[in-house]
N, CA, C and O atoms as a Tripos MOL2 file, in Angstrom:
@<TRIPOS>MOLECULE
protein
  312   311    78     0     0
PROTEIN
NO_CHARGES

@<TRIPOS>ATOM
      1 N          14.1330   23.0820   -5.9820 N.3       1 UNK1
      2 CA         14.2620   21.7210   -5.4950 C.3       1 UNK1
      3 C          14.1040   21.7300   -3.9810 C.2       1 UNK1
      4 O          14.4640   22.7070   -3.3240 O.2       1 UNK1
      5 N          13.5750   20.6640   -3.4330 N.am      2 UNK2
      6 CA         13.3550   20.5600   -2.0000 C.3       2 UNK2
      7 C          14.6760   20.5810   -1.2460 C.2       2 UNK2
      8 O          15.6990   20.1260   -1.7580 O.2       2 UNK2
      9 N          14.6480   21.1120   -0.0270 N.am      3 UNK3
     10 CA         15.8520   21.1360    0.8000 C.3       3 UNK3
     11 C          15.9000   19.9470    1.7420 C.2       3 UNK3
     12 O          16.8410   19.8210    2.5260 O.2       3 UNK3
     13 N          14.8900   19.0600    1.6790 N.am      4 UNK4
     14 CA         14.8900   17.8790    2.5330 C.3       4 UNK4
     15 C          16.0300   16.9620    2.1380 C.2       4 UNK4
     16 O          16.3560   16.8190    0.9590 O.2       4 UNK4
     17 N          16.6410   16.3330    3.1560 N.am      5 UNK5
     18 CA         17.6750   15.3430    2.8800 C.3       5 UNK5
     19 C          17.2790   14.0390    3.5300 C.2       5 UNK5
     20 O          16.5650   14.0180    4.5320 O.2       5 UNK5
     21 N          17.7490   12.9530    2.9530 N.am      6 UNK6
     22 CA         17.4580   11.6360    3.5080 C.3       6 UNK6
     23 C          18.2900   11.4210    4.7670 C.2       6 UNK6
     24 O          19.3980   11.9430    4.8870 O.2       6 UNK6
     25 N          17.7480   10.6560    5.6940 N.am      7 UNK7
     26 CA         18.4670   10.2990    6.9150 C.3       7 UNK7
     27 C          19.6930    9.4830    6.5200 C.2       7 UNK7
     28 O          19.5390    8.4320    5.8980 O.2       7 UNK7
     29 N          20.9130    9.9260    6.8570 N.am      8 UNK8
     30 CA         22.1190    9.1940    6.4690 C.3       8 UNK8
     31 C          22.1100    7.7420    6.9280 C.2       8 UNK8
     32 O          22.6440    6.8710    6.2420 O.2       8 UNK8
     33 N          21.5030    7.4720    8.0940 N.am      9 UNK9
     34 CA         21.4820    6.0930    8.5670 C.3       9 UNK9
     35 C          20.5800    5.2140    7.7090 C.2       9 UNK9
     36 O          20.8040    4.0060    7.6280 O.2       9 UNK9
     37 N          19.5790    5.7820    7.0750 N.am     10 UNK10
     38 CA         18.7490    5.0050    6.1620 C.3      10 UNK10
     39 C          19.5270    4.6460    4.9080 C.2      10 UNK10
     40 O          19.2700    3.6160    4.2850 O.2      10 UNK10
     41 N          20.4820    5.4980    4.5360 N.am     11 UNK11
     42 CA         21.2830    5.2360    3.3490 C.3      11 UNK11
     43 C          22.3840    4.2180    3.6190 C.2      11 UNK11
     44 O          22.9620    3.6730    2.6790 O.2      11 UNK11
     45 N          22.6780    3.9580    4.8760 N.am     12 UNK12
     46 CA         23.8190    3.1450    5.2580 C.3      12 UNK12
     47 C          23.4700    1.6680    5.4640 C.2      12 UNK12
     48 O          24.2990    0.9180    5.9790 O.2      12 UNK12
     49 N          22.2930    1.2410    5.0830 N.am     13 UNK13
     50 CA         21.9130   -0.1650    5.2640 C.3      13 UNK13
     51 C          22.7140   -1.0310    4.3020 C.2      13 UNK13
     52 O          22.9200   -0.6580    3.1470 O.2      13 UNK13
     53 N          23.1640   -2.1870    4.7800 N.am     14 UNK14
     54 CA         23.9500   -3.1100    3.9660 C.3      14 UNK14
     55 C          23.3890   -4.5230    4.1090 C.2      14 UNK14
     56 O          22.9720   -4.9360    5.1910 O.2      14 UNK14
     57 N          23.3870   -5.2530    2.9950 N.am     15 UNK15
     58 CA         22.8280   -6.6010    2.9680 C.3      15 UNK15
     59 C          23.9330   -7.6320    2.7830 C.2      15 UNK15
     60 O          24.8250   -7.4520    1.9540 O.2      15 UNK15
     61 N          23.8710   -8.7140    3.5570 N.am     16 UNK16
     62 CA         24.8150   -9.8190    3.4190 C.3      16 UNK16
     63 C          24.5020  -10.5760    2.1270 C.2      16 UNK16
     64 O          23.3680  -11.0000    1.9020 O.2      16 UNK16
     65 N          25.5140  -10.7340    1.2940 N.am     17 UNK17
     66 CA         25.3280  -11.4350    0.0200 C.3      17 UNK17
     67 C          25.1930  -12.9440    0.2110 C.2      17 UNK17
     68 O          24.7610  -13.6470   -0.7020 O.2      17 UNK17
     69 N          25.5530  -13.4400    1.3750 N.am     18 UNK18
     70 CA         25.4780  -14.8780    1.6530 C.3      18 UNK18
     71 C          24.0870  -15.2810    2.1530 C.2      18 UNK18
     72 O          23.4810  -16.2140    1.6270 O.2      18 UNK18
     73 N          23.5840  -14.5730    3.1710 N.am     19 UNK19
     74 CA         22.3270  -15.0100    3.7970 C.3      19 UNK19
     75 C          21.1770  -14.0170    3.6890 C.2      19 UNK19
     76 O          20.0370  -14.3640    3.9990 O.2      19 UNK19
     77 N          21.4530  -12.7770    3.2520 N.am     20 UNK20
     78 CA         20.3870  -11.7900    3.1090 C.3      20 UNK20
     79 C          20.1290  -10.9310    4.3330 C.2      20 UNK20
     80 O          19.2510  -10.0680    4.3040 O.2      20 UNK20
     81 N          20.8850  -11.1500    5.4230 N.am     21 UNK21
     82 CA         20.7410  -10.3110    6.6190 C.3      21 UNK21
     83 C          21.0010   -8.8520    6.2360 C.2      21 UNK21
     84 O          21.9100   -8.5650    5.4570 O.2      21 UNK21
     85 N          20.2030   -7.9370    6.7830 N.am     22 UNK22
     86 CA         20.3930   -6.5130    6.5150 C.3      22 UNK22
     87 C          20.8620   -5.8350    7.7980 C.2      22 UNK22
     88 O          20.1630   -5.8350    8.8110 O.2      22 UNK22
     89 N          22.0690   -5.2530    7.7310 N.am     23 UNK23
     90 CA         22.5720   -4.4700    8.8640 C.3      23 UNK23
     91 C          21.9330   -3.0960    8.7910 C.2      23 UNK23
     92 O          22.0640   -2.3900    7.7910 O.2      23 UNK23
     93 N          21.2330   -2.7170    9.8710 N.am     24 UNK24
     94 CA         20.5790   -1.4220    9.9510 C.3      24 UNK24
     95 C          21.2250   -0.6280   11.0840 C.2      24 UNK24
     96 O          21.0860   -0.9900   12.2520 O.2      24 UNK24
     97 N          21.9340    0.4550   10.7460 N.am     25 UNK25
     98 CA         22.6370    1.2370   11.7580 C.3      25 UNK25
     99 C          21.7540    1.7040   12.9090 C.2      25 UNK25
    100 O          22.2090    1.7930   14.0490 O.2      25 UNK25
    101 N          20.5060    1.9990   12.6140 N.am     26 UNK26
    102 CA         19.5990    2.4750   13.6660 C.3      26 UNK26
    103 C          19.4570    1.4120   14.7580 C.2      26 UNK26
    104 O          19.3290    1.7430   15.9360 O.2      26 UNK26
    105 N          19.4810    0.1390   14.3660 N.am     27 UNK27
    106 CA         19.3060   -0.9630   15.3130 C.3      27 UNK27
    107 C          20.6220   -1.4650   15.8860 C.2      27 UNK27
    108 O          20.6580   -1.9320   17.0250 O.2      27 UNK27
    109 N          21.7130   -1.3770   15.1130 N.am     28 UNK28
    110 CA         22.9780   -1.9530   15.5690 C.3      28 UNK28
    111 C          22.9470   -3.4710   15.4530 C.2      28 UNK28
    112 O          22.2070   -4.0230   14.6390 O.2      28 UNK28
    113 N          23.7450   -4.1370   16.2650 N.am     29 UNK29
    114 CA         23.8300   -5.6030   16.2480 C.3      29 UNK29
    115 C          23.9950   -6.0900   17.6780 C.2      29 UNK29
    116 O          25.0950   -6.0560   18.2290 O.2      29 UNK29
    117 N          22.9050   -6.5420   18.2740 N.am     30 UNK30
    118 CA         22.9510   -7.0030   19.6670 C.3      30 UNK30
    119 C          23.9230   -8.1580   19.8580 C.2      30 UNK30
    120 O          24.6710   -8.1840   20.8350 O.2      30 UNK30
    121 N          23.9200   -9.1050   18.9400 N.am     31 UNK31
    122 CA         24.7940  -10.2760   19.0630 C.3      31 UNK31
    123 C          26.2670   -9.8620   19.0740 C.2      31 UNK31
    124 O          27.0690  -10.4120   19.8290 O.2      31 UNK31
    125 N          26.6130   -8.8930   18.2320 N.am     32 UNK32
    126 CA         27.9920   -8.4170   18.1580 C.3      32 UNK32
    127 C          28.2870   -7.2690   19.1100 C.2      32 UNK32
    128 O          29.3730   -6.6900   19.0740 O.2      32 UNK32
    129 N          27.3200   -6.9380   19.9650 N.am     33 UNK33
    130 CA         27.4410   -5.8510   20.9360 C.3      33 UNK33
    131 C          27.7610   -4.5110   20.2530 C.2      33 UNK33
    132 O          28.5750   -3.7270   20.7410 O.2      33 UNK33
    133 N          27.1010   -4.2730   19.1180 N.am     34 UNK34
    134 CA         27.2480   -3.0280   18.3790 C.3      34 UNK34
    135 C          26.0220   -2.1720   18.6920 C.2      34 UNK34
    136 O          24.9000   -2.5670   18.3780 O.2      34 UNK34
    137 N          26.2230   -1.0040   19.3060 N.am     35 UNK35
    138 CA         25.0620   -0.1750   19.6770 C.3      35 UNK35
    139 C          24.3820    0.4510   18.4620 C.2      35 UNK35
    140 O          25.0100    0.6720   17.4270 O.2      35 UNK35
    141 N          23.0930    0.7310   18.6060 N.am     36 UNK36
    142 CA         22.3610    1.4430   17.5750 C.3      36 UNK36
    143 C          23.0350    2.7770   17.2970 C.2      36 UNK36
    144 O          23.5910    3.3980   18.2020 O.2      36 UNK36
    145 N          22.9860    3.2170   16.0470 N.am     37 UNK37
    146 CA         23.6260    4.4610   15.6640 C.3      37 UNK37
    147 C          25.0230    4.2720   15.0950 C.2      37 UNK37
    148 O          25.6750    5.2480   14.7230 O.2      37 UNK37
    149 N          25.4980    3.0130   15.0190 N.am     38 UNK38
    150 CA         26.8250    2.7230   14.4770 C.3      38 UNK38
    151 C          26.7090    2.4810   12.9770 C.2      38 UNK38
    152 O          26.0350    1.5460   12.5450 O.2      38 UNK38
    153 N          27.3680    3.3260   12.1830 N.am     39 UNK39
    154 CA         27.3160    3.1540   10.7290 C.3      39 UNK39
    155 C          28.0760    1.8920   10.3170 C.2      39 UNK39
    156 O          28.9080    1.3850   11.0680 O.2      39 UNK39
    157 N          27.7850    1.4000    9.1330 N.am     40 UNK40
    158 CA         28.4560    0.1960    8.6250 C.3      40 UNK40
    159 C          29.9690    0.4200    8.5610 C.2      40 UNK40
    160 O          30.7470   -0.4720    8.8990 O.2      40 UNK40
    161 N          30.3790    1.6050    8.1300 N.am     41 UNK41
    162 CA         31.8040    1.9120    8.0120 C.3      41 UNK41
    163 C          32.4970    1.9260    9.3670 C.2      41 UNK41
    164 O          33.6990    1.6730    9.4510 O.2      41 UNK41
    165 N          31.7500    2.2180   10.4280 N.am     42 UNK42
    166 CA         32.3150    2.2590   11.7790 C.3      42 UNK42
    167 C          32.4120    0.8900   12.4410 C.2      42 UNK42
    168 O          33.0160    0.7620   13.5060 O.2      42 UNK42
    169 N          31.8280   -0.1330   11.8280 N.am     43 UNK43
    170 CA         31.9150   -1.4700   12.4150 C.3      43 UNK43
    171 C          33.3760   -1.9080   12.4620 C.2      43 UNK43
    172 O          34.1450   -1.5670   11.5640 O.2      43 UNK43
    173 N          33.7740   -2.6590   13.4930 N.am     44 UNK44
    174 CA         35.1540   -3.1350   13.5670 C.3      44 UNK44
    175 C          35.5030   -3.9910   12.3490 C.2      44 UNK44
    176 O          34.6280   -4.6360   11.7710 O.2      44 UNK44
    177 N          36.7630   -3.9980   11.9630 N.am     45 UNK45
    178 CA         37.1910   -4.7560   10.7780 C.3      45 UNK45
    179 C          36.9460   -6.2540   10.9310 C.2      45 UNK45
    180 O          36.8090   -6.9660    9.9360 O.2      45 UNK45
    181 N          36.8910   -6.7370   12.1810 N.am     46 UNK46
    182 CA         36.6590   -8.1640   12.3940 C.3      46 UNK46
    183 C          35.1830   -8.5020   12.6400 C.2      46 UNK46
    184 O          34.8540   -9.6340   12.9940 O.2      46 UNK46
    185 N          34.2890   -7.5070   12.4500 N.am     47 UNK47
    186 CA         32.8510   -7.7490   12.6260 C.3      47 UNK47
    187 C          32.3740   -8.7530   11.5870 C.2      47 UNK47
    188 O          32.8060   -8.7240   10.4340 O.2      47 UNK47
    189 N          31.4840   -9.6360   12.0040 N.am     48 UNK48
    190 CA         30.9170  -10.6590   11.1150 C.3      48 UNK48
    191 C          29.3970  -10.5830   11.1250 C.2      48 UNK48
    192 O          28.7860  -10.0920   12.0750 O.2      48 UNK48
    193 N          28.8060  -11.0780   10.0540 N.am     49 UNK49
    194 CA         27.3460  -11.1730    9.9750 C.3      49 UNK49
    195 C          26.8520  -11.9980   11.1690 C.2      49 UNK49
    196 O          27.3510  -13.0990   11.4040 O.2      49 UNK49
    197 N          25.8780  -11.4770   11.9220 N.am     50 UNK50
    198 CA         25.3870  -12.2160   13.0840 C.3      50 UNK50
    199 C          24.5990  -13.4750   12.7280 C.2      50 UNK50
    200 O          24.3320  -14.3000   13.6010 O.2      50 UNK50
    201 N          24.2250  -13.6320   11.4670 N.am     51 UNK51
    202 CA         23.4430  -14.8090   11.0610 C.3      51 UNK51
    203 C          24.3460  -15.9140   10.5170 C.2      51 UNK51
    204 O          24.2500  -17.0670   10.9390 O.2      51 UNK51
    205 N          25.2310  -15.5500    9.5690 N.am     52 UNK52
    206 CA         26.0220  -16.6030    8.9060 C.3      52 UNK52
    207 C          27.5350  -16.4790    9.1000 C.2      52 UNK52
    208 O          28.2820  -17.3690    8.6930 O.2      52 UNK52
    209 N          27.9930  -15.3900    9.7130 N.am     53 UNK53
    210 CA         29.4140  -15.2320    9.9720 C.3      53 UNK53
    211 C          30.2260  -14.6540    8.8190 C.2      53 UNK53
    212 O          31.4560  -14.6610    8.8700 O.2      53 UNK53
    213 N          29.5600  -14.1540    7.7830 N.am     54 UNK54
    214 CA         30.2720  -13.5750    6.6380 C.3      54 UNK54
    215 C          31.0210  -12.3060    7.0540 C.2      54 UNK54
    216 O          30.6070  -11.5980    7.9730 O.2      54 UNK54
    217 N          32.1220  -12.0350    6.3660 N.am     55 UNK55
    218 CA         32.9200  -10.8250    6.6190 C.3      55 UNK55
    219 C          32.2210   -9.5940    6.0480 C.2      55 UNK55
    220 O          31.3050   -9.7080    5.2330 O.2      55 UNK55
    221 N          32.6660   -8.4160    6.4880 N.am     56 UNK56
    222 CA         32.1040   -7.1500    5.9880 C.3      56 UNK56
    223 C          32.2050   -7.0560    4.4690 C.2      56 UNK56
    224 O          31.3400   -6.4600    3.8280 O.2      56 UNK56
    225 N          33.2410   -7.6310    3.8960 N.am     57 UNK57
    226 CA         33.4270   -7.5530    2.4410 C.3      57 UNK57
    227 C          32.3470   -8.3050    1.6720 C.2      57 UNK57
    228 O          32.2240   -8.1430    0.4580 O.2      57 UNK57
    229 N          31.5690   -9.1220    2.3670 N.am     58 UNK58
    230 CA         30.4860   -9.8760    1.7330 C.3      58 UNK58
    231 C          29.1470   -9.1450    1.8170 C.2      58 UNK58
    232 O          28.0990   -9.7450    1.5830 O.2      58 UNK58
    233 N          29.1760   -7.8490    2.1490 N.am     59 UNK59
    234 CA         27.9630   -7.0310    2.2340 C.3      59 UNK59
    235 C          27.9440   -6.0260    1.1040 C.2      59 UNK59
    236 O          28.9890   -5.5750    0.6360 O.2      59 UNK59
    237 N          26.7260   -5.6760    0.6630 N.am     60 UNK60
    238 CA         26.5790   -4.6190   -0.3350 C.3      60 UNK60
    239 C          25.6280   -3.5650    0.2160 C.2      60 UNK60
    240 O          24.7130   -3.8730    0.9790 O.2      60 UNK60
    241 N          25.8590   -2.3170   -0.1820 N.am     61 UNK61
    242 CA         24.9940   -1.2300    0.2480 C.3      61 UNK61
    243 C          23.6340   -1.3250   -0.4160 C.2      61 UNK61
    244 O          23.5220   -1.7390   -1.5700 O.2      61 UNK61
    245 N          22.6100   -0.9430    0.3130 N.am     62 UNK62
    246 CA         21.2440   -0.9550   -0.2180 C.3      62 UNK62
    247 C          20.7890    0.4580   -0.5090 C.2      62 UNK62
    248 O          21.1470    1.3960    0.2030 O.2      62 UNK62
    249 N          20.0100    0.6040   -1.5430 N.am     63 UNK63
    250 CA         19.4310    1.8960   -1.8910 C.3      63 UNK63
    251 C          18.3370    2.2390   -0.8880 C.2      63 UNK63
    252 O          17.7070    1.3550   -0.3080 O.2      63 UNK63
    253 N          18.1300    3.5020   -0.7000 N.am     64 UNK64
    254 CA         17.0810    3.9830    0.1780 C.3      64 UNK64
    255 C          15.7220    3.6290   -0.4050 C.2      64 UNK64
    256 O          15.4610    3.8820   -1.5810 O.2      64 UNK64
    257 N          14.8620    3.0480    0.4120 N.am     65 UNK65
    258 CA         13.5060    2.7370   -0.0450 C.3      65 UNK65
    259 C          12.6170    3.9330    0.2550 C.2      65 UNK65
    260 O          12.4890    4.3540    1.4050 O.2      65 UNK65
    261 N          12.0140    4.4660   -0.7750 N.am     66 UNK66
    262 CA         11.0880    5.5900   -0.6100 C.3      66 UNK66
    263 C           9.7900    5.2990   -1.3340 C.2      66 UNK66
    264 O           9.7770    4.6900   -2.4040 O.2      66 UNK66
    265 N           8.7160    5.7370   -0.7430 N.am     67 UNK67
    266 CA          7.4180    5.5870   -1.3900 C.3      67 UNK67
    267 C           7.3300    6.6020   -2.5260 C.2      67 UNK67
    268 O           8.0770    7.5800   -2.5310 O.2      67 UNK67
    269 N           6.4350    6.3890   -3.4830 N.am     68 UNK68
    270 CA          6.2690    7.3730   -4.5650 C.3      68 UNK68
    271 C           5.9540    8.7720   -4.0360 C.2      68 UNK68
    272 O           6.4200    9.7670   -4.5900 O.2      68 UNK68
    273 N           5.1610    8.8470   -2.9630 N.am     69 UNK69
    274 CA          4.8300   10.1540   -2.3920 C.3      69 UNK69
    275 C           6.0810   10.8210   -1.8320 C.2      69 UNK69
    276 O           6.3120   12.0040   -2.0810 O.2      69 UNK69
    277 N           6.8930   10.0790   -1.0780 N.am     70 UNK70
    278 CA          8.1340   10.6330   -0.5400 C.3      70 UNK70
    279 C           9.0680   11.0500   -1.6680 C.2      70 UNK70
    280 O           9.7250   12.0880   -1.5870 O.2      70 UNK70
    281 N           9.1270   10.2410   -2.7170 N.am     71 UNK71
    282 CA          9.9880   10.5440   -3.8630 C.3      71 UNK71
    283 C           9.6100   11.8940   -4.4530 C.2      71 UNK71
    284 O          10.4770   12.7170   -4.7470 O.2      71 UNK71
    285 N           8.3170   12.1140   -4.6240 N.am     72 UNK72
    286 CA          7.8540   13.3880   -5.1840 C.3      72 UNK72
    287 C           8.1900   14.5490   -4.2500 C.2      72 UNK72
    288 O           8.5490   15.6320   -4.7140 O.2      72 UNK72
    289 N           8.0750   14.3310   -2.9290 N.am     73 UNK73
    290 CA          8.3860   15.3840   -1.9810 C.3      73 UNK73
    291 C           9.8740   15.7160   -2.0020 C.2      73 UNK73
    292 O          10.2520   16.8860   -1.9510 O.2      73 UNK73
    293 N          10.7080   14.7030   -2.0760 N.am     74 UNK74
    294 CA         12.1590   14.9000   -2.0470 C.3      74 UNK74
    295 C          12.6440   15.6170   -3.2950 C.2      74 UNK74
    296 O          13.4970   16.5010   -3.2190 O.2      74 UNK74
    297 N          12.0990   15.2340   -4.4480 N.am     75 UNK75
    298 CA         12.5990   15.7520   -5.7060 C.3      75 UNK75
    299 C          11.6940   16.7980   -6.3690 C.2      75 UNK75
    300 O          11.8540   17.1040   -7.5500 O.2      75 UNK75
    301 N          10.7570   17.3360   -5.6120 N.am     76 UNK76
    302 CA          9.8370   18.3490   -6.1710 C.3      76 UNK76
    303 C          10.6100   19.6220   -6.5150 C.2      76 UNK76
    304 O          11.5040   20.0560   -5.7890 O.2      76 UNK76
    305 N          10.2350   20.1800   -7.6230 N.am     77 UNK77
    306 CA         10.8380   21.4550   -8.0150 C.3      77 UNK77
    307 C          10.1210   22.5920   -7.2910 C.2      77 UNK77
    308 O           8.8960   22.5750   -7.1640 O.2      77 UNK77
    309 N          10.8630   23.5570   -6.8280 N.am     78 UNK78
    310 CA         10.2750   24.6890   -6.0860 C.3      78 UNK78
    311 C           9.6380   25.6700   -7.0520 C.2      78 UNK78
    312 O           9.0900   26.6870   -6.6280 O.2      78 UNK78
@<TRIPOS>BOND
     1     1     2 1
     2     2     3 1
     3     3     4 2
     4     3     5 am
     5     5     6 1
     6     6     7 1
     7     7     8 2
     8     7     9 am
     9     9    10 1
    10    10    11 1
    11    11    12 2
    12    11    13 am
    13    13    14 1
    14    14    15 1
    15    15    16 2
    16    15    17 am
    17    17    18 1
    18    18    19 1
    19    19    20 2
    20    19    21 am
    21    21    22 1
    22    22    23 1
    23    23    24 2
    24    23    25 am
    25    25    26 1
    26    26    27 1
    27    27    28 2
    28    27    29 am
    29    29    30 1
    30    30    31 1
    31    31    32 2
    32    31    33 am
    33    33    34 1
    34    34    35 1
    35    35    36 2
    36    35    37 am
    37    37    38 1
    38    38    39 1
    39    39    40 2
    40    39    41 am
    41    41    42 1
    42    42    43 1
    43    43    44 2
    44    43    45 am
    45    45    46 1
    46    46    47 1
    47    47    48 2
    48    47    49 am
    49    49    50 1
    50    50    51 1
    51    51    52 2
    52    51    53 am
    53    53    54 1
    54    54    55 1
    55    55    56 2
    56    55    57 am
    57    57    58 1
    58    58    59 1
    59    59    60 2
    60    59    61 am
    61    61    62 1
    62    62    63 1
    63    63    64 2
    64    63    65 am
    65    65    66 1
    66    66    67 1
    67    67    68 2
    68    67    69 am
    69    69    70 1
    70    70    71 1
    71    71    72 2
    72    71    73 am
    73    73    74 1
    74    74    75 1
    75    75    76 2
    76    75    77 am
    77    77    78 1
    78    78    79 1
    79    79    80 2
    80    79    81 am
    81    81    82 1
    82    82    83 1
    83    83    84 2
    84    83    85 am
    85    85    86 1
    86    86    87 1
    87    87    88 2
    88    87    89 am
    89    89    90 1
    90    90    91 1
    91    91    92 2
    92    91    93 am
    93    93    94 1
    94    94    95 1
    95    95    96 2
    96    95    97 am
    97    97    98 1
    98    98    99 1
    99    99   100 2
   100    99   101 am
   101   101   102 1
   102   102   103 1
   103   103   104 2
   104   103   105 am
   105   105   106 1
   106   106   107 1
   107   107   108 2
   108   107   109 am
   109   109   110 1
   110   110   111 1
   111   111   112 2
   112   111   113 am
   113   113   114 1
   114   114   115 1
   115   115   116 2
   116   115   117 am
   117   117   118 1
   118   118   119 1
   119   119   120 2
   120   119   121 am
   121   121   122 1
   122   122   123 1
   123   123   124 2
   124   123   125 am
   125   125   126 1
   126   126   127 1
   127   127   128 2
   128   127   129 am
   129   129   130 1
   130   130   131 1
   131   131   132 2
   132   131   133 am
   133   133   134 1
   134   134   135 1
   135   135   136 2
   136   135   137 am
   137   137   138 1
   138   138   139 1
   139   139   140 2
   140   139   141 am
   141   141   142 1
   142   142   143 1
   143   143   144 2
   144   143   145 am
   145   145   146 1
   146   146   147 1
   147   147   148 2
   148   147   149 am
   149   149   150 1
   150   150   151 1
   151   151   152 2
   152   151   153 am
   153   153   154 1
   154   154   155 1
   155   155   156 2
   156   155   157 am
   157   157   158 1
   158   158   159 1
   159   159   160 2
   160   159   161 am
   161   161   162 1
   162   162   163 1
   163   163   164 2
   164   163   165 am
   165   165   166 1
   166   166   167 1
   167   167   168 2
   168   167   169 am
   169   169   170 1
   170   170   171 1
   171   171   172 2
   172   171   173 am
   173   173   174 1
   174   174   175 1
   175   175   176 2
   176   175   177 am
   177   177   178 1
   178   178   179 1
   179   179   180 2
   180   179   181 am
   181   181   182 1
   182   182   183 1
   183   183   184 2
   184   183   185 am
   185   185   186 1
   186   186   187 1
   187   187   188 2
   188   187   189 am
   189   189   190 1
   190   190   191 1
   191   191   192 2
   192   191   193 am
   193   193   194 1
   194   194   195 1
   195   195   196 2
   196   195   197 am
   197   197   198 1
   198   198   199 1
   199   199   200 2
   200   199   201 am
   201   201   202 1
   202   202   203 1
   203   203   204 2
   204   203   205 am
   205   205   206 1
   206   206   207 1
   207   207   208 2
   208   207   209 am
   209   209   210 1
   210   210   211 1
   211   211   212 2
   212   211   213 am
   213   213   214 1
   214   214   215 1
   215   215   216 2
   216   215   217 am
   217   217   218 1
   218   218   219 1
   219   219   220 2
   220   219   221 am
   221   221   222 1
   222   222   223 1
   223   223   224 2
   224   223   225 am
   225   225   226 1
   226   226   227 1
   227   227   228 2
   228   227   229 am
   229   229   230 1
   230   230   231 1
   231   231   232 2
   232   231   233 am
   233   233   234 1
   234   234   235 1
   235   235   236 2
   236   235   237 am
   237   237   238 1
   238   238   239 1
   239   239   240 2
   240   239   241 am
   241   241   242 1
   242   242   243 1
   243   243   244 2
   244   243   245 am
   245   245   246 1
   246   246   247 1
   247   247   248 2
   248   247   249 am
   249   249   250 1
   250   250   251 1
   251   251   252 2
   252   251   253 am
   253   253   254 1
   254   254   255 1
   255   255   256 2
   256   255   257 am
   257   257   258 1
   258   258   259 1
   259   259   260 2
   260   259   261 am
   261   261   262 1
   262   262   263 1
   263   263   264 2
   264   263   265 am
   265   265   266 1
   266   266   267 1
   267   267   268 2
   268   267   269 am
   269   269   270 1
   270   270   271 1
   271   271   272 2
   272   271   273 am
   273   273   274 1
   274   274   275 1
   275   275   276 2
   276   275   277 am
   277   277   278 1
   278   278   279 1
   279   279   280 2
   280   279   281 am
   281   281   282 1
   282   282   283 1
   283   283   284 2
   284   283   285 am
   285   285   286 1
   286   286   287 1
   287   287   288 2
   288   287   289 am
   289   289   290 1
   290   290   291 1
   291   291   292 2
   292   291   293 am
   293   293   294 1
   294   294   295 1
   295   295   296 2
   296   295   297 am
   297   297   298 1
   298   298   299 1
   299   299   300 2
   300   299   301 am
   301   301   302 1
   302   302   303 1
   303   303   304 2
   304   303   305 am
   305   305   306 1
   306   306   307 1
   307   307   308 2
   308   307   309 am
   309   309   310 1
   310   310   311 1
   311   311   312 2
@<TRIPOS>SUBSTRUCTURE
     1 UNK1         2 RESIDUE 1 A UNK
     2 UNK2         6 RESIDUE 1 A UNK
     3 UNK3        10 RESIDUE 1 A UNK
     4 UNK4        14 RESIDUE 1 A UNK
     5 UNK5        18 RESIDUE 1 A UNK
     6 UNK6        22 RESIDUE 1 A UNK
     7 UNK7        26 RESIDUE 1 A UNK
     8 UNK8        30 RESIDUE 1 A UNK
     9 UNK9        34 RESIDUE 1 A UNK
    10 UNK10       38 RESIDUE 1 A UNK
    11 UNK11       42 RESIDUE 1 A UNK
    12 UNK12       46 RESIDUE 1 A UNK
    13 UNK13       50 RESIDUE 1 A UNK
    14 UNK14       54 RESIDUE 1 A UNK
    15 UNK15       58 RESIDUE 1 A UNK
    16 UNK16       62 RESIDUE 1 A UNK
    17 UNK17       66 RESIDUE 1 A UNK
    18 UNK18       70 RESIDUE 1 A UNK
    19 UNK19       74 RESIDUE 1 A UNK
    20 UNK20       78 RESIDUE 1 A UNK
    21 UNK21       82 RESIDUE 1 A UNK
    22 UNK22       86 RESIDUE 1 A UNK
    23 UNK23       90 RESIDUE 1 A UNK
    24 UNK24       94 RESIDUE 1 A UNK
    25 UNK25       98 RESIDUE 1 A UNK
    26 UNK26      102 RESIDUE 1 A UNK
    27 UNK27      106 RESIDUE 1 A UNK
    28 UNK28      110 RESIDUE 1 A UNK
    29 UNK29      114 RESIDUE 1 A UNK
    30 UNK30      118 RESIDUE 1 A UNK
    31 UNK31      122 RESIDUE 1 A UNK
    32 UNK32      126 RESIDUE 1 A UNK
    33 UNK33      130 RESIDUE 1 A UNK
    34 UNK34      134 RESIDUE 1 A UNK
    35 UNK35      138 RESIDUE 1 A UNK
    36 UNK36      142 RESIDUE 1 A UNK
    37 UNK37      146 RESIDUE 1 A UNK
    38 UNK38      150 RESIDUE 1 A UNK
    39 UNK39      154 RESIDUE 1 A UNK
    40 UNK40      158 RESIDUE 1 A UNK
    41 UNK41      162 RESIDUE 1 A UNK
    42 UNK42      166 RESIDUE 1 A UNK
    43 UNK43      170 RESIDUE 1 A UNK
    44 UNK44      174 RESIDUE 1 A UNK
    45 UNK45      178 RESIDUE 1 A UNK
    46 UNK46      182 RESIDUE 1 A UNK
    47 UNK47      186 RESIDUE 1 A UNK
    48 UNK48      190 RESIDUE 1 A UNK
    49 UNK49      194 RESIDUE 1 A UNK
    50 UNK50      198 RESIDUE 1 A UNK
    51 UNK51      202 RESIDUE 1 A UNK
    52 UNK52      206 RESIDUE 1 A UNK
    53 UNK53      210 RESIDUE 1 A UNK
    54 UNK54      214 RESIDUE 1 A UNK
    55 UNK55      218 RESIDUE 1 A UNK
    56 UNK56      222 RESIDUE 1 A UNK
    57 UNK57      226 RESIDUE 1 A UNK
    58 UNK58      230 RESIDUE 1 A UNK
    59 UNK59      234 RESIDUE 1 A UNK
    60 UNK60      238 RESIDUE 1 A UNK
    61 UNK61      242 RESIDUE 1 A UNK
    62 UNK62      246 RESIDUE 1 A UNK
    63 UNK63      250 RESIDUE 1 A UNK
    64 UNK64      254 RESIDUE 1 A UNK
    65 UNK65      258 RESIDUE 1 A UNK
    66 UNK66      262 RESIDUE 1 A UNK
    67 UNK67      266 RESIDUE 1 A UNK
    68 UNK68      270 RESIDUE 1 A UNK
    69 UNK69      274 RESIDUE 1 A UNK
    70 UNK70      278 RESIDUE 1 A UNK
    71 UNK71      282 RESIDUE 1 A UNK
    72 UNK72      286 RESIDUE 1 A UNK
    73 UNK73      290 RESIDUE 1 A UNK
    74 UNK74      294 RESIDUE 1 A UNK
    75 UNK75      298 RESIDUE 1 A UNK
    76 UNK76      302 RESIDUE 1 A UNK
    77 UNK77      306 RESIDUE 1 A UNK
    78 UNK78      310 RESIDUE 1 A UNK
């Protein structure tokens, strides 16, 4: 099996169930003064969606999007 691992920050994307905003740790949240590189779990407990104001509890984790080629590379048998 391949030894490649997915970027943890790509796995940490979360989508607001109210408005569809996607929090991406790589980008952070300029409106909330959250620097890039901040994981969803590290966001302050009072952080709100910058679009609609929803609480963190109104977000769900998103699966990593991989192309079929990347999928084969990640899960290829050695």
